[in-house]
Kinemage of the C-alpha trace (Angstrom):
@kinemage 1
@onewidth
@group {chain A} dominant
@subgroup {mainchain}
@vectorlist {calphas} color= white
{ca met a 1} P 69.893 -50.452 2.392
{ca lys a 2} L 67.587 -48.897 4.974
{ca pro a 3} L 63.877 -49.581 4.374
{ca thr a 4} L 61.502 -46.894 3.112
{ca leu a 5} L 58.254 -45.890 4.784
{ca val a 6} L 55.396 -45.211 2.327
{ca val a 7} L 52.647 -43.126 3.924
{ca leu a 8} L 49.146 -43.260 2.430
{ca ala a 9} L 48.003 -39.656 2.875
{ca ala a 10} L 45.878 -39.002 -0.225
{ca gly a 11} L 42.492 -39.522 1.448
{ca met a 12} L 40.088 -36.601 1.447
{ca gly a 13} L 38.599 -37.389 4.879
{ca ser a 14} L 34.970 -37.517 3.723
{ca arg a 15} L 33.729 -39.211 6.925
{ca tyr a 16} L 35.976 -37.069 9.117
{ca gly a 17} L 34.988 -33.814 7.424
{ca ala a 18} L 38.556 -32.514 7.055
{ca leu a 19} L 42.078 -33.505 5.998
{ca lys a 20} L 42.801 -35.522 9.132
{ca gln a 21} L 46.352 -36.328 8.004
{ca met a 22} L 47.245 -32.678 8.749
{ca asp a 23} L 45.039 -32.240 11.815
{ca pro a 24} L 46.899 -31.618 15.130
{ca phe a 25} L 46.550 -34.190 17.906
{ca gly a 26} L 49.683 -33.729 20.016
{ca pro a 27} L 50.326 -31.004 22.631
{ca asn a 28} L 52.499 -28.989 20.225
{ca gly a 29} L 50.433 -29.456 17.104
{ca glu a 30} L 51.823 -32.892 16.237
{ca thr a 31} L 49.837 -34.956 13.757
{ca ile a 32} L 49.481 -38.735 13.940
{ca ile a 33} L 52.011 -38.891 11.088
{ca asp a 34} L 54.593 -37.176 13.292
{ca tyr a 35} L 54.478 -40.021 15.798
{ca ser a 36} L 54.688 -42.595 13.010
{ca ile a 37} L 57.777 -40.944 11.517
{ca tyr a 38} L 59.352 -40.619 14.960
{ca asp a 39} L 58.898 -44.356 15.574
{ca ala a 40} L 60.126 -45.250 12.077
{ca ile a 41} L 63.315 -43.226 12.474
{ca lys a 42} L 64.059 -44.948 15.792
{ca ala a 43} L 63.481 -48.338 14.136
{ca gly a 44} L 66.025 -47.587 11.398
{ca phe a 45} L 63.982 -46.445 8.393
{ca gly a 46} L 65.969 -44.224 6.035
{ca lys a 47} L 63.344 -42.561 3.850
{ca val a 48} L 59.691 -41.576 3.936
{ca val a 49} L 57.523 -41.195 0.821
{ca phe a 50} L 54.257 -39.312 1.267
{ca ile a 51} L 51.447 -40.095 -1.182
{ca val a 52} L 49.108 -37.099 -1.354
{ca arg a 53} L 46.713 -35.367 -3.728
{ca glu a 54} L 47.925 -32.536 -5.946
{ca ser a 55} L 45.191 -30.283 -4.539
{ca phe a 56} L 46.767 -30.150 -1.079
{ca leu a 57} L 50.427 -30.947 -1.820
{ca gly a 58} L 51.559 -27.399 -1.071
{ca ala a 59} L 49.707 -27.227 2.232
{ca phe a 60} L 50.960 -30.680 3.195
{ca lys a 61} L 54.593 -29.731 2.571
{ca glu a 62} L 54.168 -26.581 4.652
{ca val a 63} L 53.157 -28.732 7.608
{ca phe a 64} L 55.870 -31.395 7.313
{ca asp a 65} L 58.878 -30.101 5.361
{ca asp a 66} L 60.677 -28.457 8.265
{ca lys a 67} L 59.828 -30.968 10.965
{ca phe a 68} L 62.081 -33.940 10.298
{ca gly a 69} L 63.801 -33.291 6.945
{ca asp a 70} L 67.186 -33.305 8.687
{ca lys a 71} L 66.484 -36.679 10.313
{ca ile a 72} L 65.180 -38.752 7.395
{ca glu a 73} L 65.043 -38.400 3.609
{ca val a 74} L 61.619 -37.115 2.511
{ca ala a 75} L 59.862 -37.399 -0.869
{ca tyr a 76} L 56.368 -36.607 -2.136
{ca val a 77} L 54.291 -38.212 -4.911
{ca thr a 78} L 50.693 -37.631 -5.911
{ca gln a 79} L 47.774 -39.967 -6.552
{ca glu a 80} L 45.262 -38.780 -9.134
{ca ile a 81} L 42.421 -40.471 -10.978
{ca asp a 82} L 44.065 -39.994 -14.372
{ca lys a 83} L 47.340 -41.690 -13.358
{ca ile a 84} L 46.477 -44.941 -15.130
{ca pro a 85} L 48.020 -46.951 -18.002
{ca glu a 86} L 47.495 -45.505 -21.461
{ca gly a 87} L 44.713 -46.773 -23.682
{ca ile a 88} L 42.227 -47.653 -20.934
{ca glu a 89} L 38.886 -45.878 -20.798
{ca ile a 90} L 37.320 -44.941 -17.476
{ca asn a 91} L 34.051 -43.311 -16.470
{ca pro a 92} L 34.520 -39.548 -17.067
{ca glu a 93} L 32.197 -38.787 -14.136
{ca arg a 94} L 34.351 -40.638 -11.609
{ca ala a 95} L 35.638 -38.492 -8.738
{ca lys a 96} L 36.826 -41.131 -6.228
{ca pro a 97} L 40.529 -42.178 -6.265
{ca trp a 98} L 41.412 -45.755 -7.202
{ca gly a 99} L 42.227 -47.034 -3.718
{ca thr a 100} L 45.184 -47.996 -1.566
{ca ala a 101} L 47.010 -50.338 -3.958
{ca his a 102} L 46.915 -47.677 -6.685
{ca ala a 103} L 48.248 -45.181 -4.147
{ca val a 104} L 51.201 -47.428 -3.321
{ca met a 105} L 51.951 -47.779 -7.039
{ca met a 106} L 52.575 -44.022 -7.173
{ca ala a 107} L 55.598 -44.475 -4.890
{ca ala a 108} L 57.492 -46.711 -7.330
{ca glu a 109} L 59.675 -43.893 -8.680
{ca glu a 110} L 60.834 -42.989 -5.166
{ca thr a 111} L 61.196 -46.482 -3.697
{ca glu a 112} L 63.993 -49.028 -4.011
{ca gly a 113} L 64.305 -52.277 -2.108
{ca pro a 114} L 62.168 -53.141 0.908
{ca phe a 115} L 59.466 -50.762 2.086
{ca ala a 116} L 56.619 -50.560 4.582
{ca val a 117} L 53.167 -49.082 3.982
{ca ile a 118} L 51.106 -47.257 6.600
{ca asn a 119} L 47.960 -45.142 6.756
{ca ala a 120} L 48.551 -41.497 7.617
{ca asp a 121} L 45.677 -41.413 10.107
{ca asp a 122} L 46.548 -44.566 12.060
{ca tyr a 123} L 48.780 -44.879 15.111
{ca tyr a 124} L 50.531 -48.264 15.091
{ca gly a 125} L 52.863 -48.077 18.108
{ca val a 126} L 56.589 -48.316 18.723
{ca asp a 127} L 56.629 -52.108 18.752
{ca ala a 128} L 55.009 -52.326 15.312
{ca tyr a 129} L 57.861 -50.480 13.595
{ca gln a 130} L 60.503 -52.508 15.394
{ca thr a 131} L 58.661 -55.684 14.357
{ca leu a 132} L 58.825 -54.534 10.729
{ca ala a 133} L 62.481 -53.525 11.039
{ca asp a 134} L 63.364 -57.004 12.326
{ca phe a 135} L 61.489 -58.601 9.428
{ca phe a 136} L 63.371 -56.431 6.909
{ca lys a 137} L 66.693 -57.539 8.397
{ca thr a 138} L 65.975 -61.263 8.189
{ca asp a 139} L 63.106 -62.331 5.932
{ca val a 140} L 61.889 -59.853 3.324
{ca ser a 141} L 62.469 -60.838 -0.314
{ca lys a 142} L 60.837 -60.719 -3.741
{ca glu a 143} L 58.780 -63.757 -2.721
{ca his a 144} L 58.268 -62.995 0.959
{ca phe a 145} L 56.111 -60.126 2.260
{ca ala a 146} L 54.500 -59.507 5.659
{ca val a 147} L 51.486 -57.899 7.276
{ca val a 148} L 51.200 -56.711 10.865
{ca gly a 149} L 47.838 -57.810 12.231
{ca tyr a 150} L 45.683 -56.392 15.016
{ca lys a 151} L 42.679 -57.839 16.836
{ca leu a 152} L 39.456 -56.542 15.298
{ca val a 153} L 38.018 -55.537 18.668
{ca asn a 154} L 40.842 -53.008 19.080
{ca thr a 155} L 40.216 -51.381 15.705
{ca leu a 156} L 36.488 -50.609 15.770
{ca ser a 157} L 35.024 -47.118 16.037
{ca asp a 158} L 32.186 -46.229 18.393
{ca his a 159} L 30.968 -43.654 15.881
{ca gly a 160} L 30.368 -45.562 12.640
{ca thr a 161} L 31.458 -48.356 10.321
{ca val a 162} L 35.045 -49.241 9.354
{ca asn a 163} L 36.742 -51.133 6.509
{ca arg a 164} L 39.223 -53.862 7.407
{ca gly a 165} L 41.245 -56.551 5.633
{ca val a 166} L 40.439 -59.780 7.483
{ca cys a 167} L 43.489 -62.066 7.674
{ca tyr a 168} L 43.305 -65.860 7.601
{ca ser a 169} L 46.603 -67.637 8.341
{ca asp a 170} L 47.822 -71.236 8.439
{ca asp a 171} L 49.418 -72.963 11.434
{ca asp a 172} L 52.857 -71.646 10.431
{ca gly a 173} L 51.720 -68.025 10.457
{ca phe a 174} L 51.593 -67.554 6.687
{ca leu a 175} L 48.677 -65.638 5.282
{ca glu a 176} L 46.330 -67.912 3.339
{ca glu a 177} L 43.781 -65.279 2.410
{ca val a 178} L 43.028 -61.633 3.097
{ca val a 179} L 39.479 -60.428 2.518
{ca glu a 180} L 38.594 -56.738 2.351
{ca cys a 181} L 35.415 -56.318 4.401
{ca ile a 182} L 33.485 -53.067 4.061
{ca asn a 183} L 31.268 -51.302 6.615
{ca ile a 184} L 32.072 -53.443 9.650
{ca lys a 185} L 30.204 -52.412 12.785
{ca arg a 186} L 29.186 -53.634 16.214
{ca lys a 187} L 25.441 -54.281 16.311
{ca glu a 188} L 23.039 -53.532 19.146
{ca asn a 189} L 23.213 -57.180 20.235
{ca asn a 190} L 27.035 -56.793 20.499
{ca glu a 191} L 27.747 -58.926 17.432
{ca ile a 192} L 30.280 -57.616 14.898
{ca ala a 193} L 29.077 -57.866 11.300
{ca tyr a 194} L 29.482 -56.513 7.785
{ca pro a 195} L 27.180 -56.594 4.716
{ca asp a 196} L 27.716 -59.669 2.557
{ca gly a 197} L 25.537 -59.907 -0.543
{ca asp a 198} L 21.891 -59.744 0.483
{ca gly a 199} L 22.725 -60.641 4.083
{ca glu a 200} L 25.591 -60.180 6.496
{ca ser a 201} L 28.583 -62.082 7.848
{ca leu a 202} L 29.752 -62.149 11.455
{ca leu a 203} L 33.272 -61.655 12.774
{ca thr a 204} L 34.714 -62.342 16.231
{ca glu a 205} L 36.520 -59.833 18.416
{ca glu a 206} L 39.704 -61.907 18.084
{ca thr a 207} L 39.646 -61.827 14.270
{ca leu a 208} L 43.023 -60.654 13.006
{ca val a 209} L 42.769 -57.710 10.621
{ca ser a 210} L 45.121 -55.665 8.507
{ca met a 211} L 45.360 -51.944 9.228
{ca asn a 212} L 47.425 -51.409 6.071
{ca leu a 213} L 50.710 -51.994 7.869
{ca trp a 214} L 52.565 -54.008 5.251
{ca ala a 215} L 56.155 -55.028 4.486
{ca phe a 216} L 56.904 -55.344 0.774
{ca asp a 217} L 59.776 -55.723 -1.635
{ca ala a 218} L 59.899 -53.514 -4.741
{ca arg a 219} L 58.561 -56.440 -6.785
{ca phe a 220} L 55.157 -55.408 -5.479
{ca phe a 221} L 55.044 -52.610 -8.054
{ca asp a 222} L 55.336 -54.837 -11.143
{ca asn a 223} L 52.664 -57.214 -9.902
{ca ala a 224} L 50.332 -54.398 -8.869
{ca glu a 225} L 50.605 -52.731 -12.273
{ca arg a 226} L 49.645 -55.975 -14.027
{ca met a 227} L 46.647 -56.451 -11.760
{ca phe a 228} L 45.602 -52.809 -11.979
{ca ile a 229} L 45.252 -53.104 -15.749
{ca glu a 230} L 43.024 -56.146 -15.268
{ca phe a 231} L 41.063 -54.274 -12.604
{ca leu a 232} L 40.463 -51.256 -14.858
{ca glu a 233} L 39.411 -53.412 -17.796
{ca glu a 234} L 36.809 -55.088 -15.575
{ca arg a 235} L 35.696 -52.283 -13.252
{ca gly a 236} L 37.119 -49.051 -14.638
{ca met a 237} L 33.717 -47.701 -15.665
{ca glu a 238} L 32.363 -47.930 -12.113
{ca leu a 239} L 32.186 -44.732 -10.079
{ca lys a 240} L 33.299 -46.154 -6.725
{ca ser a 241} L 35.307 -49.331 -7.370
{ca glu a 242} L 38.611 -49.451 -5.466
{ca phe a 243} L 41.883 -51.282 -6.020
{ca phe a 244} L 42.809 -52.310 -2.464
{ca ile a 245} L 46.172 -53.602 -1.206
{ca pro a 246} L 44.560 -56.801 0.161
{ca leu a 247} L 43.252 -57.576 -3.348
{ca val a 248} L 46.808 -57.537 -4.698
{ca val a 249} L 48.287 -59.543 -1.849
{ca asp a 250} L 45.502 -62.117 -1.899
{ca gln a 251} L 45.804 -62.679 -5.649
{ca leu a 252} L 49.590 -63.094 -5.397
{ca ile a 253} L 49.117 -65.645 -2.626
{ca gln a 254} L 46.515 -67.586 -4.618
{ca glu a 255} L 48.795 -67.526 -7.691
{ca gly a 256} L 51.635 -68.957 -5.599
{ca arg a 257} L 53.913 -66.016 -6.372
{ca ile a 258} L 54.567 -64.945 -2.769
{ca lys a 259} L 54.268 -66.027 0.838
{ca thr a 260} L 53.203 -63.470 3.408
{ca thr a 261} L 54.013 -63.763 7.091
{ca thr a 262} L 51.400 -62.588 9.573
{ca leu a 263} L 53.244 -60.582 12.214
{ca gln a 264} L 51.427 -59.750 15.439
{ca ser a 265} L 52.368 -56.540 17.191
{ca asn a 266} L 52.068 -55.955 20.922
{ca ala a 267} L 51.426 -52.272 20.244
{ca asn a 268} L 48.027 -50.689 20.696
{ca trp a 269} L 46.514 -49.395 17.471
{ca phe a 270} L 44.226 -46.382 17.336
{ca gly a 271} L 43.090 -44.042 14.586
{ca val a 272} L 40.572 -41.482 13.428
{ca thr a 273} L 37.689 -42.164 11.095
{ca tyr a 274} L 35.153 -39.707 12.477
{ca gln a 275} L 35.432 -36.339 14.251
{ca glu a 276} L 34.148 -38.025 17.401
{ca asp a 277} L 37.324 -40.156 17.428
{ca lys a 278} L 39.581 -37.104 17.836
{ca pro a 279} L 39.317 -36.540 21.620
{ca val a 280} L 39.905 -40.246 22.197
{ca val a 281} L 43.117 -40.145 20.142
{ca ile a 282} L 44.304 -36.977 21.890
{ca ala a 283} L 43.770 -38.604 25.276
{ca lys a 284} L 45.679 -41.735 24.260
{ca leu a 285} L 48.628 -39.728 22.923
{ca asn a 286} L 48.740 -37.682 26.122
{ca lys a 287} L 48.812 -40.923 28.107
{ca leu a 288} L 51.783 -42.155 26.044
{ca ile a 289} L 53.570 -38.857 26.709
{ca asp a 290} L 52.858 -39.108 30.428
{ca asp a 291} L 54.228 -42.665 30.381
{ca gly a 292} L 57.479 -41.451 28.801
{ca val a 293} L 56.994 -43.143 25.420
{ca tyr a 294} L 57.292 -39.774 23.645
{ca pro a 295} L 58.673 -36.386 24.651
{ca lys a 296} L 56.070 -33.653 25.090
{ca asn a 297} L 57.588 -31.660 22.214
{ca leu a 298} L 58.268 -34.405 19.694
{ca trp a 299} L 60.742 -32.613 17.397
{ca ala a 300} L 62.347 -30.202 19.857
């Protein structure tokens, strides 16, 4: 069975000021997603599942339906605030979605066997998808997942804070802990820090972080549903609490239910968080085209 690619595309782009998952970056209007799908197809993925919001599903399909539907199976699912287990009360004033792990849960009906998860607005590189494809061929199982890690220094934005899952691994390359760190930034003294309680914690440039490039087996869904119920019972009345993928993975590791390999990719990651990031991404994609990594017209 060919692996499935699950694309997290339900974000509303509040910091970017637009739906960046549909914004053009390539010379012929290609989005970042286009390059991700292109790389995934070459690496042997057989299906892509887009997770979007109902409010822009129609517009999203108009952009992507005719691009690569003849090259890979395509499905769409939606993430909404009210897609939660029955009998659980939440704050009626909440407007923010429930986070990345909840988004992945929405793909359960369209996903069988092994699957990878990516962010729609991140470029991961050719090597990253081949690294995942190799892992799916040899190691993935109900008890064995993987994360592709990147050096923190290569994932910061010059235009504001970022959120990253900091990965801590043992000597054998298995993830021991993954900690979701919010509002990471480089300070004026060149230190990299994030708020931690009443103070702050420092990180090094070499710190390995998750960019939500994960390799899972379908067992993820059952475990995530169990944890999501616990999460809602504890934090469902909050307006901005989020159920992140690293929270699920970390709890499964601590419970001894899974082992997770930390895979390091040689690819260069880049993405868009703020509008100021856009020209940088365009320049990097043009450089990849000039170097022959991609054709100028991706789907011609």
